[in-house]
N, C-alpha and C positions, 0 to 999 in steps of 0.2 A: 036210299039204294035195297038196304035187306041184305047186305052181307058181310059178316064178318071178316073184319081187323085183320090182318094177319100183325101178330103182338108187337115185334119188332115196328111194323111200320106204326101200331100208334102211339110206342112209347118216343119213336120219334117225335111224330107230329107232336106228343105232352111236350115237347124239348123245344121244334123252334115254329111249327107249323107252316111248312114253307117258308120262301124268301122272296122280297120285292124283285118284282118281276121287272129284269133289266139289269140288273146288278150282278147281273154275274153268273154260272151254273157252278152245281157242287158235285154234278155226276160224272164228267166229262162228258166227252162230244159238246151237245149246247143246251144238255138236260140243266133245267132248276127246279129243287124242292117244290112242290104244288102246296098249298094249305087244303085243312078237311076241308070250308066250302067252295074249294077250285075244285076237288078231287070230284065231291057231292058231282059240281056242273059241270064236268064236266064228261062224264061217265054218262050221268042223265042228257046228254045231247050225244053225247054216243052211240046210245040207246035207242036214242029217238030216230037217228040220220041211219043205223041199222036198221031197226025193222022197217023204216023203210025203205033203205036197199032192198032187201032181200026175206027179211023174216029172222027169227033167229028160235029157237027153244027158251025156255023156260031154264030163268039163272040156275037152278036145282039139277037137269038133268046134264046128268054126268055119263052116258054113253058117248057122245061126239064131245071133241077135243075144240074147244073154242076156236084156235088157229082154223078149224075147217070155216070156221067162218067169216065175213071182213070185221065187223065188230058181235062183243058175244056179254050181255047180262053180268054173266060170273066177272068177269074181269076190272081191274080195278087200279086206276091212270092214278101215280103216285108222283111223277115228273114232264115239262114238256115240255119243246121247244119251242122258239118263236114261230115256224113254221104249220104250228099243230099237230108237229106226230111226237108219241109219248112215250116212257117207260110203264109199265105196267106188270100186274101182279094175278095170277092166276090161282084158283081156288088153293093149290095148294103151295101157294109162298113164291112160285119159282118167276125168276125176269124175265119179262118176255119185251118184245117195240110193236107198237102198233105205228101204221104209216097210214094216214089220208088215201093216197094213192094204191097200197100193196093190203092193206087191213093186218089181222094179227100175228105175228111169227115172235117163235118161243123157240127156235133154233140155238145148241148150242147154249141155251138160258139166257140170251143174250150175254154170254159168259159171266154170268153170275147164278147162283145155284138161288139166293135166297135176298133179299132187300139187305140182310148184317153180312152178309157176304160182300156184296155191294159198298156199302159203306167201310167193310174192313179194308177193300182193294182201293178206293180212295184212299182213302187215311194211308196206305201203304206207297201209296202215288206223290199222295202229300209231303209225308212223310223223307221218303227219297230222293225227287222232285223224278223218276224214273214216268215210263208215260202207261198210260190205263188206254188198255185198246188202244194203241197207238197215239195217244193223244199227250199229249205232254204239261202236265199245270204250269202254268204263268201266272204270276198276279201284277197287275196295271199300276203304271206310280199312281193312281189314284186309289189302288187298293183291292182292286175287285179282281177275284181269282179267275180268270180262264182258259179256257186248254187249247191249244195250238196243235195241229197236227201236222 
């Protein structure tokens, strides 16, 4: 990848390295944390698709914001849903979203200023049972964490 992972994402990957896909989601909505290998694989595939779509500048080019493109190589996917959409981090560590049909969106940082901010909000939601961005945490009878809208 050639990108520096934010320290909070690195620390998280060292603890859990993703989750087994289909075993629930941690981040609210339908997003599940990805392993380091899944992050690399998704980033590589999105870079190939983005280049085929319209091309983009070098990952180190800071003159144009990543969201000006469908995909940008400076963005790091770290969670995915079952439809192929992702939560992503930009080079400053801000949380955004990537949608296959729309591309990158960093409006309001997807409600989170950083990866650790997202984790803190998830923890508060789990502790209190209150919604996270309109999604309420529930635990299934099988012990799987899911989020109800």
